[in-house]
All heavy atoms as an XYZ file, in Angstrom:
662
protein
N     -44.326    -10.919     -2.589
C     -42.970    -11.364     -2.678
C     -42.830    -12.731     -2.003
O     -43.482    -13.019     -1.009
C     -42.012    -10.392     -2.006
C     -41.556     -9.264     -2.889
S     -40.031     -8.575     -2.340
C     -40.537     -7.389     -1.186
N     -41.899    -13.462     -2.527
C     -41.683    -14.775     -1.887
C     -40.837    -14.603     -0.619
O     -40.264    -13.532     -0.399
C     -40.977    -15.686     -2.867
O     -39.662    -15.263     -3.077
N     -40.829    -15.631      0.162
C     -40.094    -15.583      1.446
C     -38.589    -15.446      1.205
O     -37.905    -14.747      1.962
C     -40.409    -16.853      2.238
C     -39.934    -16.770      3.652
O     -39.730    -15.662      4.167
N     -39.796    -17.896      4.300
N     -38.048    -16.087      0.127
C     -36.638    -16.046     -0.145
C     -36.203    -14.620     -0.539
O     -35.172    -14.144     -0.131
C     -36.271    -17.058     -1.248
C     -34.824    -17.169     -1.520
C     -34.514    -18.266     -2.516
C     -33.042    -18.416     -2.678
N     -32.700    -19.499     -3.630
N     -37.014    -13.975     -1.387
C     -36.672    -12.592     -1.819
C     -36.780    -11.657     -0.616
O     -35.889    -10.769     -0.476
C     -37.656    -12.137     -2.914
C     -37.443    -10.676     -3.284
C     -37.482    -13.012     -4.175
N     -37.746    -11.827      0.255
C     -37.883    -10.992      1.447
C     -36.689    -11.179      2.376
O     -36.183    -10.218      2.937
C     -39.184    -11.331      2.150
C     -39.565    -10.285      3.191
O     -38.951     -9.209      3.214
N     -40.454    -10.637      4.055
N     -36.244    -12.423      2.499
C     -35.084    -12.717      3.370
C     -33.828    -12.063      2.810
O     -33.041    -11.475      3.554
C     -34.915    -14.216      3.462
C     -33.832    -14.631      4.448
C     -33.614    -16.136      4.345
C     -34.246    -16.835      5.530
N     -33.932    -18.276      5.573
N     -33.612    -12.128      1.492
C     -32.458    -11.516      0.855
C     -32.505    -10.007      0.957
O     -31.479     -9.346      1.196
C     -32.358    -11.922     -0.579
C     -31.878    -13.350     -0.760
O     -31.264    -13.903      0.167
N     -32.143    -13.922     -1.907
N     -33.703     -9.436      0.863
C     -33.823     -7.950      1.001
C     -33.502     -7.510      2.426
O     -32.847     -6.490      2.638
C     -35.224     -7.530      0.600
N     -33.971     -8.284      3.382
C     -33.692     -7.957      4.797
C     -32.172     -8.053      5.065
O     -31.603     -7.237      5.771
C     -34.483     -8.887      5.721
C     -35.940     -8.622      5.754
S     -36.351     -7.027      6.460
C     -35.937     -7.364      8.170
N     -31.555     -9.083      4.499
C     -30.118     -9.287      4.704
C     -29.333     -8.110      4.073
O     -28.400     -7.570      4.691
C     -29.672    -10.585      4.096
C     -28.232    -10.915      4.353
C     -27.826    -12.245      3.774
N     -28.558    -13.289      4.436
C     -28.981    -14.429      3.848
N     -28.745    -14.634      2.572
N     -29.637    -15.326      4.530
N     -29.703     -7.713      2.876
C     -29.048     -6.614      2.201
C     -29.239     -5.307      2.961
O     -28.307     -4.507      3.107
C     -29.569     -6.457      0.761
N     -30.458     -5.080      3.501
C     -30.705     -3.882      4.297
C     -29.868     -3.874      5.571
O     -29.351     -2.828      5.980
N     -29.766     -5.025      6.232
C     -28.968     -5.078      7.476
C     -27.483     -4.862      7.182
O     -26.828     -4.124      7.955
C     -29.181     -6.457      8.098
N     -26.963     -5.394      6.107
C     -25.562     -5.175      5.759
C     -25.330     -3.717      5.423
O     -24.336     -3.104      5.837
C     -25.153     -6.079      4.584
C     -25.077     -7.549      5.104
C     -23.811     -5.687      3.992
C     -24.837     -8.557      4.020
N     -26.248     -3.093      4.666
C     -26.121     -1.685      4.340
C     -26.172     -0.826      5.570
O     -25.367      0.102      5.742
C     -27.245     -1.286      3.322
O     -27.145     -2.109      2.195
C     -27.063      0.142      2.933
N     -27.110     -1.115      6.460
C     -27.205     -0.329      7.687
C     -25.975     -0.486      8.557
O     -25.456      0.508      9.143
C     -28.470     -0.718      8.452
N     -25.463     -1.700      8.671
C     -24.239     -1.929      9.446
C     -23.043     -1.230      8.851
O     -22.238     -0.623      9.589
N     -22.909     -1.244      7.556
C     -21.792     -0.540      6.882
C     -21.909      0.953      7.099
O     -20.905      1.627      7.423
C     -21.821     -0.869      5.386
O     -21.735     -2.278      5.207
C     -20.662     -0.181      4.664
N     -23.081      1.518      6.963
C     -23.283      2.939      7.174
C     -22.986      3.339      8.632
O     -22.379      4.387      8.902
C     -24.690      3.383      6.803
C     -24.959      3.351      5.312
S     -23.844      4.357      4.351
C     -24.283      5.977      4.940
N     -23.381      2.513      9.569
C     -23.104      2.785     10.979
C     -21.608      2.794     11.242
O     -21.063      3.666     11.924
C     -23.785      1.713     11.858
C     -23.656      1.906     13.350
C     -24.337      3.205     13.783
C     -24.221      0.724     14.091
N     -20.884      1.818     10.688
C     -19.411      1.787     10.867
C     -18.747      3.020     10.225
O     -17.800      3.574     10.758
C     -18.839      0.521     10.249
C     -19.233     -0.738     10.989
S     -18.567     -0.682     12.656
C     -19.379     -2.072     13.330
N     -19.222      3.427      9.058
C     -18.656      4.586      8.393
C     -18.919      5.872      9.207
O     -18.046      6.739      9.292
C     -19.243      4.746      6.991
C     -18.720      3.754      5.936
C     -19.510      3.893      4.647
C     -17.254      3.984      5.690
N     -20.109      5.974      9.758
C     -20.406      7.204     10.574
C     -19.612      7.192     11.855
O     -19.157      8.259     12.299
C     -21.922      7.222     10.904
C     -22.822      7.584      9.720
C     -24.276      7.426     10.097
C     -22.523      8.987      9.253
N     -19.360      6.047     12.443
C     -18.572      6.014     13.716
C     -17.093      6.304     13.458
O     -16.409      6.812     14.342
C     -18.746      4.639     14.356
C     -20.096      4.446     14.978
S     -20.279      2.995     16.057
C     -19.151      1.810     15.450
N     -16.610      6.008     12.275
C     -15.203      6.240     12.004
C     -14.932      7.586     11.337
O     -13.785      7.859     10.979
C     -14.655      5.120     11.119
O     -15.254      5.173      9.841
N     -15.902      8.412     11.157
C     -15.705      9.717     10.512
C     -14.959     10.651     11.441
O     -15.119     10.597     12.669
C     -17.048     10.309     10.090
O     -17.789     10.659     11.237
N     -14.194     11.550     10.888
C     -13.427     12.508     11.715
C     -14.294     13.652     12.210
O     -14.221     14.764     11.706
C     -12.312     12.989     10.787
C     -12.948     12.853      9.419
C     -13.843     11.672      9.479
N     -15.160     13.363     13.180
C     -16.131     14.354     13.633
C     -15.427     15.549     14.345
O     -15.876     16.686     14.272
C     -17.119     13.708     14.594
N     -14.352     15.291     15.068
C     -13.713     16.332     15.815
C     -12.394     16.774     15.173
O     -11.483     17.255     15.861
C     -13.430     15.863     17.242
C     -14.678     15.488     17.987
C     -14.986     14.137     18.217
C     -15.589     16.446     18.345
C     -16.146     13.796     18.883
C     -16.747     16.099     18.995
C     -17.031     14.773     19.267
N     -12.283     16.667     13.870
C     -11.016     17.009     13.173
C     -10.773     18.502     13.191
O      -9.635     18.924     13.086
C     -11.044     16.487     11.732
N     -11.810     19.309     13.288
C     -11.639     20.758     13.263
C     -11.258     21.351     14.624
O     -10.789     22.447     14.731
C     -12.869     21.444     12.744
C     -13.227     21.129     11.300
C     -14.551     21.798     10.919
C     -12.149     21.575     10.369
N     -11.475     20.542     15.679
C     -11.157     20.987     17.025
C      -9.700     20.622     17.344
O      -9.369     19.466     17.290
C     -12.108     20.356     18.050
O     -13.434     20.630     17.674
C     -11.841     20.904     19.414
N      -8.891     21.621     17.705
C      -7.506     21.375     18.035
C      -7.363     20.837     19.456
O      -8.027     21.334     20.382
C      -6.691     22.654     17.906
C      -6.618     23.183     16.501
C      -5.621     22.409     15.740
N      -5.609     22.885     14.353
C      -5.405     22.108     13.334
N      -5.240     20.824     13.473
N      -5.375     22.602     12.145
N      -6.541     19.808     19.639
C      -6.273     19.255     20.934
C      -5.117     20.001     21.567
O      -4.338     20.720     20.896
C      -5.952     17.765     20.869
C      -7.178     16.961     20.448
O      -8.289     17.422     20.733
O      -6.961     15.865     19.920
N      -4.915     19.763     22.868
C      -3.732     20.352     23.541
C      -2.446     19.700     22.979
O      -2.357     18.517     22.815
C      -3.789     20.058     25.047
C      -4.909     20.813     25.730
O      -5.310     21.836     25.152
O      -5.357     20.414     26.808
N      -1.527     20.545     22.654
C      -0.252     20.065     22.109
C      -0.284     19.847     20.606
O       0.710     19.480     20.007
N      -1.407     20.063     19.987
C      -1.530     19.917     18.531
C      -1.003     21.183     17.873
O      -1.588     22.236     18.000
C      -3.005     19.669     18.180
C      -3.164     19.324     16.719
O      -2.175     18.990     16.091
O      -4.309     19.380     16.245
N       0.101     21.062     17.194
C       0.725     22.216     16.538
C       1.121     21.838     15.127
O       2.285     21.498     14.872
C       1.946     22.671     17.377
C       2.519     23.984     16.869
O       1.775     24.734     16.202
O       3.688     24.228     17.161
N       0.201     21.888     14.174
C       0.516     21.533     12.830
C       1.426     22.557     12.169
O       1.365     23.738     12.437
C      -0.841     21.501     12.109
C      -1.685     22.423     12.922
C      -1.219     22.305     14.318
N       2.336     22.049     11.356
C       3.268     22.926     10.637
C       2.625     23.472      9.397
O       1.461     23.232      9.076
N       3.403     24.234      8.642
C       2.885     24.787      7.372
C       2.672     23.664      6.373
O       3.348     22.628      6.385
C       3.982     25.735      6.925
C       5.222     25.224      7.564
C       4.793     24.633      8.871
N       1.712     23.866      5.476
C       1.400     22.837      4.485
C       2.492     22.753      3.423
O       3.320     23.640      3.274
N       2.446     21.666      2.639
C       3.395     21.474      1.542
C       2.821     22.076      0.256
O       1.633     22.052      0.029
C       3.660     19.986      1.334
C       4.295     19.213      2.466
C       4.350     17.746      2.108
C       5.659     19.739      2.772
N       3.735     22.590     -0.543
C       3.322     23.054     -1.879
C       3.153     21.848     -2.789
O       3.472     20.706     -2.461
C       4.365     23.994     -2.471
O       5.539     23.292     -2.809
N       2.621     22.111     -3.979
C       2.384     21.028     -4.934
C       3.713     20.393     -5.328
O       3.826     19.167     -5.401
C       1.614     21.548     -6.187
C       1.490     20.470     -7.259
C       0.253     22.039     -5.761
N       4.713     21.208     -5.552
C       6.031     20.684     -5.961
C       6.648     19.845     -4.862
O       7.191     18.773     -5.101
C       6.964     21.852     -6.357
C       6.405     22.664     -7.521
C       8.374     21.364     -6.665
C       6.223     21.853     -8.781
N       6.543     20.312     -3.618
C       7.060     19.545     -2.489
C       6.327     18.205     -2.347
O       6.938     17.178     -2.054
C       6.958     20.345     -1.197
C       7.903     21.513     -1.143
C       7.601     22.398      0.066
O       6.480     22.514      0.527
N       8.651     23.034      0.583
N       5.010     18.239     -2.481
C       4.236     17.013     -2.376
C       4.572     16.001     -3.460
O       4.792     14.809     -3.168
C       2.717     17.318     -2.466
O       2.396     18.315     -1.445
C       1.884     16.102     -2.271
N       4.683     16.444     -4.700
C       5.089     15.591     -5.789
C       6.518     15.040     -5.577
O       6.771     13.851     -5.840
C       4.998     16.298     -7.140
C       3.578     16.569     -7.617
C       3.594     17.387     -8.905
C       2.803     15.253     -7.819
N       7.399     15.883     -5.099
C       8.771     15.443     -4.862
C       8.806     14.370     -3.779
O       9.548     13.361     -3.870
N       8.063     14.577     -2.720
C       8.076     13.672     -1.572
C       7.384     12.360     -1.855
O       7.899     11.273     -1.467
C       7.408     14.372     -0.361
C       7.436     13.567      0.956
C       8.883     13.328      1.411
C       6.660     14.344      2.006
N       6.226     12.390     -2.545
C       5.450     11.176     -2.695
C       5.558     10.522     -4.067
O       5.024      9.451     -4.267
C       3.981     11.466     -2.385
C       3.782     11.809     -0.936
C       3.478     13.121     -0.547
C       3.904     10.881      0.052
C       3.302     13.446      0.804
C       3.767     11.185      1.398
C       3.419     12.500      1.764
O       3.273     12.794      3.059
N       6.195     11.187     -5.029
C       6.329     10.624     -6.376
C       7.814     10.455     -6.729
O       8.282      9.356     -7.016
C       5.608     11.478     -7.448
C       5.823     10.887     -8.820
C       4.115     11.540     -7.128
N       8.529     11.574     -6.726
C       9.940     11.510     -7.176
C      10.850     10.743     -6.224
O      11.668      9.969     -6.670
C      10.441     12.935     -7.398
N      10.720     10.962     -4.933
C      11.595     10.313     -3.952
C      11.447      8.760     -4.031
O      12.494      8.094     -4.052
C      11.327     10.839     -2.540
N      10.275      8.195     -4.047
C      10.151      6.731     -4.160
C      10.760      6.199     -5.476
O      11.376      5.149     -5.477
C       8.664      6.438     -4.090
C       8.092      7.576     -3.351
C       8.923      8.767     -3.753
N      10.577      6.934     -6.573
C      11.119      6.477     -7.847
C      12.651      6.493     -7.789
O      13.295      5.548     -8.229
C      10.585      7.328     -9.028
C       9.079      7.050     -9.224
C      11.352      7.090    -10.308
C       8.422      7.970    -10.214
N      13.187      7.587     -7.276
C      14.660      7.661     -7.167
C      15.207      6.574     -6.230
O      16.216      5.929     -6.528
C      15.090      9.076     -6.668
C      16.552      9.096     -6.280
C      14.803     10.093     -7.741
N      14.539      6.337     -5.125
C      14.978      5.295     -4.183
C      14.897      3.925     -4.832
O      15.808      3.119     -4.692
C      14.076      5.333     -2.939
C      14.490      4.430     -1.774
C      15.856      4.790     -1.287
C      13.481      4.515     -0.665
N      13.855      3.654     -5.601
C      13.721      2.402     -6.336
C      14.864      2.245     -7.309
O      15.453      1.150     -7.421
C      12.375      2.326     -7.059
C      12.207      1.124     -7.934
C      11.936     -0.122     -7.364
C      12.367      1.232     -9.277
C      11.807     -1.200     -8.188
C      12.238      0.127    -10.115
C      11.962     -1.105     -9.574
N      15.193      3.286     -8.045
C      16.265      3.193     -9.040
C      17.630      2.985     -8.377
O      18.443      2.235     -8.883
C      16.257      4.456     -9.927
C      15.053      4.599    -10.849
C      15.113      5.969    -11.593
C      14.999      3.441    -11.835
N      17.856      3.637     -7.257
C      19.126      3.451     -6.559
C      19.260      2.013     -6.045
O      20.306      1.389     -6.215
C      19.238      4.476     -5.377
C      20.374      4.116     -4.453
C      19.408      5.888     -5.920
N      18.220      1.494     -5.440
C      18.256      0.109     -4.925
C      18.447     -0.854     -6.098
O      19.227     -1.805     -6.027
C      16.993     -0.219     -4.128
C      16.985      0.595     -2.830
C      16.906     -1.713     -3.820
C      15.704      0.485     -2.056
N      17.718     -0.665     -7.195
C      17.852     -1.512     -8.365
C      19.273     -1.465     -8.916
O      19.857     -2.497     -9.245
C      16.859     -1.109     -9.453
O      15.543     -1.163     -8.921
C      16.940     -2.006    -10.661
N      19.826     -0.284     -9.026
C      21.211     -0.132     -9.517
C      22.209     -0.832     -8.611
O      23.129     -1.526     -9.081
N      22.065     -0.676     -7.293
C      22.958     -1.355     -6.376
C      22.876     -2.859     -6.491
O      23.888     -3.560     -6.477
C      22.687     -0.908     -4.923
C      23.141      0.503     -4.577
C      22.618      0.878     -3.203
C      24.626      0.596     -4.634
N      21.677     -3.384     -6.599
C      21.510     -4.826     -6.741
C      22.127     -5.315     -8.022
O      22.837     -6.344     -8.048
C      20.007     -5.227     -6.666
C      19.760     -6.651     -7.094
C      19.493     -4.998     -5.282
N      21.945     -4.612     -9.137
C      22.514     -5.004    -10.399
C      24.019     -4.956    -10.392
O      24.672     -5.842    -10.904
C      21.934     -4.137    -11.502
C      20.503     -4.389    -11.833
S      19.779     -3.267    -13.016
C      20.765     -3.556    -14.439
N      24.588     -3.914     -9.807
C      26.055     -3.774     -9.777
C      26.673     -4.826     -8.868
O      27.703     -5.438     -9.194
C      26.428     -2.363     -9.339
C      27.897     -2.273     -8.983
C      26.088     -1.368    -10.403
N      26.102     -5.034     -7.699
C      26.685     -5.930     -6.712
C      26.418     -7.417     -6.983
O      27.052     -8.275     -6.365
C      26.173     -5.585     -5.319
C      26.602     -4.213     -4.828
C      25.959     -3.900     -3.468
C      28.099     -4.070     -4.751
N      25.557     -7.740     -7.895
C      25.277     -9.159     -8.160
C      25.637     -9.546     -9.588
O      24.981    -10.407    -10.143
C      23.799     -9.477     -7.883
O      22.995     -8.787     -8.834
N      26.684     -8.964    -10.124
C      27.117     -9.360    -11.442
C      27.586    -10.828    -11.363
O      28.304    -11.203    -10.444
C      28.222     -8.489    -11.971
C      27.675     -7.145    -12.467
C      28.709     -6.367    -13.144
N      29.508     -5.753    -12.077
C      30.686     -5.205    -12.283
N      31.249     -5.200    -13.465
N      31.335     -4.642    -11.279
N      27.218    -11.592    -12.357
C      27.465    -13.027    -12.304
C      28.950    -13.388    -12.294
O      29.354    -14.299    -11.595
C      26.759    -13.695    -13.495
C      26.641    -15.169    -13.363
C      25.782    -15.720    -14.475
C      25.535    -17.187    -14.295
N      24.711    -17.740    -15.301
N      29.741    -12.727    -13.050
C      31.161    -13.102    -13.159
C      31.992    -12.739    -11.968
O      33.043    -13.349    -11.712
N      31.589    -11.798    -11.174
C      32.410    -11.313    -10.070
C      32.143    -12.034     -8.750
O      32.987    -12.070     -7.890
C      32.175     -9.804     -9.851
C      32.714     -9.000    -10.991
O      33.532     -9.549    -11.803
O      32.343     -7.821    -11.126
N      30.998    -12.597     -8.589
C      30.591    -13.181     -7.340
C      30.580    -14.717     -7.435
O      29.784    -15.283     -8.156
C      29.213    -12.665     -6.896
C      28.912    -12.934     -5.450
O      29.576    -13.721     -4.811
N      27.860    -12.298     -4.948
N      31.503    -15.363     -6.701
C      31.599    -16.828     -6.766
C      30.344    -17.516     -6.210
O      30.026    -18.641     -6.639
C      32.822    -17.299     -6.036
N      29.685    -16.900     -5.284
C      28.494    -17.507     -4.679
C      27.305    -17.453     -5.602
O      26.322    -18.159     -5.357
C      28.160    -16.821     -3.371
C      29.209    -16.956     -2.330
N      29.453    -18.161     -1.713
C      30.107    -16.086     -1.836
C      30.448    -18.009     -0.836
N      30.857    -16.771     -0.894
N      27.370    -16.677     -6.637
C      26.222    -16.518     -7.538
C      26.390    -17.353     -8.794
O      25.595    -17.237     -9.732
C      26.031    -15.052     -7.944
C      25.694    -14.129     -6.787
S      24.139    -14.499     -6.003
C      23.033    -13.954     -7.261
N      27.378    -18.211     -8.871
C      27.622    -19.025    -10.040
C      26.496    -20.038    -10.236
O      25.912    -20.517     -9.286
C      28.976    -19.752     -9.953
C      30.166    -18.793     -9.942
C      30.329    -18.020    -11.249
O      29.986    -18.528    -12.291
N      30.795    -16.789    -11.093
N      26.249    -20.401    -11.477
C      25.230    -21.413    -11.771
C      25.741    -22.800    -11.414
O      26.713    -23.276    -11.978
C      24.889    -21.337    -13.267
C      23.694    -22.212    -13.613
O      22.960    -22.586    -12.662
O      23.521    -22.505    -14.785
N      25.089    -23.420    -10.454
C      25.525    -24.738    -10.009
C      24.519    -25.800    -10.382
O      24.612    -26.943     -9.935
C      25.732    -24.722     -8.469
O      24.497    -24.375     -7.856
C      26.824    -23.795     -8.042
N      23.562    -25.493    -11.210
C      22.567    -26.453    -11.632
C      22.944    -27.017    -12.953
O      22.835    -26.392    -13.985
C      21.179    -25.758    -11.707
C      20.723    -25.148    -10.406
N      20.310    -25.922     -9.349
C      20.681    -23.886     -9.995
C      19.999    -25.109     -8.335
N      20.216    -23.885     -8.704
N      23.414    -28.245    -12.916
C      23.853    -28.914    -14.137
C      22.829    -30.006    -14.469
O      22.248    -30.630    -13.575
C      25.218    -29.561    -13.955
C      26.307    -28.559    -13.618
C      26.829    -28.509    -12.338
C      26.749    -27.675    -14.592
C      27.805    -27.589    -12.045
C      27.731    -26.732    -14.262
C      28.256    -26.717    -13.023
O      29.205    -25.807    -12.685
N      22.648    -30.201    -15.749
C      21.748    -31.283    -16.174
C      22.384    -32.623    -15.838
O      23.599    -32.789    -15.950
C      21.517    -31.148    -17.660
N      21.557    -33.593    -15.447
C      22.075    -34.922    -15.143
C      22.531    -35.588    -16.430
O      21.899    -35.430    -17.497
C      20.983    -35.750    -14.487
C      20.643    -35.292    -13.080
C      19.634    -36.232    -12.467
C      19.329    -35.787    -11.048
N      18.352    -36.717    -10.416
N      23.636    -36.305    -16.307
C      24.146    -37.062    -17.475
C      23.165    -38.196    -17.811
O      22.718    -38.889    -16.905
C      25.542    -37.565    -17.190
N      22.905    -38.354    -19.075
C      22.031    -39.424    -19.485
C      22.802    -40.749    -19.461
O      23.988    -40.804    -19.716
C      21.440    -39.191    -20.848
O      22.486    -39.060    -21.806
N      22.157    -41.843    -19.174
C      22.805    -43.154    -19.085
C      22.874    -43.845    -20.365
O      22.232    -43.838    -21.266
C      22.061    -44.062    -18.105
C      22.130    -43.483    -16.737
C      21.458    -44.439    -15.798
N      21.418    -43.815    -14.453
C      21.003    -44.399    -13.406
N      20.516    -45.632    -13.459
N      21.025    -43.813    -12.254
């Protein structure tokens, strides 16, 4: 092998080893051991999970969108009038 290929292989191996080391250090090794004061509640059902993480954000988005649309109607708000006029030609 040439020196350049060997250097690239060593670099790739070092990056892979470093990435694997970081992943192993950040793994939840003690997740099964309960700490003092750790008192998890009951789990959520599928319907509760979908409602909390899917339906609630969609409803919140629609409410905010509706409020913005209703409160920023062009004819009712004097501050929202179009003030950009084309310059008169000479």
